[in-house]
N, C-alpha and C positions, 0 to 999 in steps of 0.2 A: 565514554563511548556510548553510542546508542545505535540501534538499527533503524533503517529508513527504507521506505518503499520508493522504487525508482521507475523510470519510464515504461518498462515492459509490462507493468500492471495495467496500464491504460488500455481499455477496451477488452480486458481479460477478466480482471477482478475476481480471481480465484480467492476463496476465503478459507482455505485449509489452514492458513496461518492464524486466523482469528480464533479458530477452534482450539488451538493449543496454547494460546497466550495466557499465562497465569495472572496477568494484571490488567487485562482488558484495555490495552492501550491503542487499539485500532479504531479508526474513524472512517466513515464511508461517504465517498462522493458519488456522484451519478455514475461515473465510469472508472473509478480509481479508489484505492485505499491509501491511507496514510497512517503512520505511527506517531504518537505524541512523544517527542524526544524526552520530555521531562517525566513521563510516566513509565517509559520503557526501563526495565531493570537489567538490560543487557544480557539476558539469559541465553539468547540465541536459538531457542527452540523453534521459532517461526521460520528462520532462514531455510533450513532443509525441507520444510513443508511446502514451500511455494513452487508449484509446478512450472511457473514462468521464470523462476530464478530472479525475481524482482525485489528481493529484500537483501540489503547489503549493510555491513557496518559502516558508520559514517567516517571511519578512519581511512577508508579507501580514497585515493586521490581523485579529485574532480567531481565530488558529490556535493559541493557547497550549495548549488542550486536546489538539489533535492532535499537537503536538510532544511532549507528555507521554506520550500513548498510543504513539506511534512509538518513543520512547526506552525505555519500559517493556517493550514486547513484543518489541523487537529483541533484548533480553537473554534472553528466555525461549524464543521460537519458533525453529524450525530455519531455517537459511539455504536460500534458493532461488536457483539460478543459471541455470536453464533454463526456457524457455517451456513452459507446460502449457495444456490447454484451459481456457477460462473455465468458471465454475460453470454448472450447468444453470439456465436461467431468467435468465441475466445480462442479456439485452436487456430483459426485462420489469422488472428492478429498477434498470436504469440511469436515474438521474434521480429516483428515488423519494425522497421526503422522510421524515425521521425514522427512517432505517435503523439508526442507532446504538442507539436505544432499542428498536427492534423485533427486531433480528437479531444485533447484535454478540456474538461468542463469544470468550472468552479461551482456548479450546482451541487447541492448536497444530495446524498443518497437517502435511503429510508431509515437506516440504522435498525436497532432492535425495537 
């Protein structure tokens, strides 16, 4: 099992999860975070830290697409190990539906 980041992170990008990760397995895109599934130790400390509830175990049904996205972009995007401010408008986008189709960007973030 691993934890993965799902759609509700898009356009929010809270980084509370990054701050508590003991193995630094988060990677930053322009408007989304991912977890590297091979680096995650399944400790689960990140899941309750996410204000957007966008971190889930990959054992939940229907998350295959998100496991693929996390795996792919963790290999491309820069590592992030320290908390940053959320994206402008994060509160307004928290819980919005269809964010992947509307906003997802493959562009990398800044990382550390």
